[in-house]
C-alpha positions, 0 to 999 in steps of 0.5 A, a space after each residue: 607521468 608527473 616527472 622523473 629523476 636520474 641519478 648517476 655515480 661518478 667513480 672518478 670523484 667519487 660522488 652521486 650526481 642528480 643528473 636530471 630532475 624534471 617535473 612536468 610544468 602542469 604538475 609544478 607547484 604541488 610539492 612533487 619536486 620536494 617529494 621526489 628530491 627527498 626520495 632521491 636523497 633517501 635512495 642515495 643514502 643507501 649507497 647503491 653504487 659507491 660509498 660517497 656522501 656527496 650529492 651534486 647537481 646543477 641548476 639553471 641560474 634563472 630557475 629560482 623555484 628549483 634553486 630555492 628547493 635545493 637550498 631548502 634541502 641543504 644544497 650549497 653552491 660550490 662556486 662552479 658554473 657550467 654555462 648558465 647553470 650553478 653547481 650545488 652540493 649536499 653532504 649526507 649525514 
């Protein structure tokens, strides 16, 4: 297995959350994270659980490669933090 992505829908907010996104260390640096994120966003655009256009995730502030990936895909920091993780959100168009 190369990795996995887990998406949840928060009905209280409402928004889609990328709850986990992990690529096995031995497979990092080959573009799999970018492909996985693109496929996940395309899936969320089908609105399988609700009508929200907001996608949110958190990322360890020391994980520069992941933060750059998310920022390059259009995610913006919200200013919220959870311990050592930064929250980022993307509004789908």
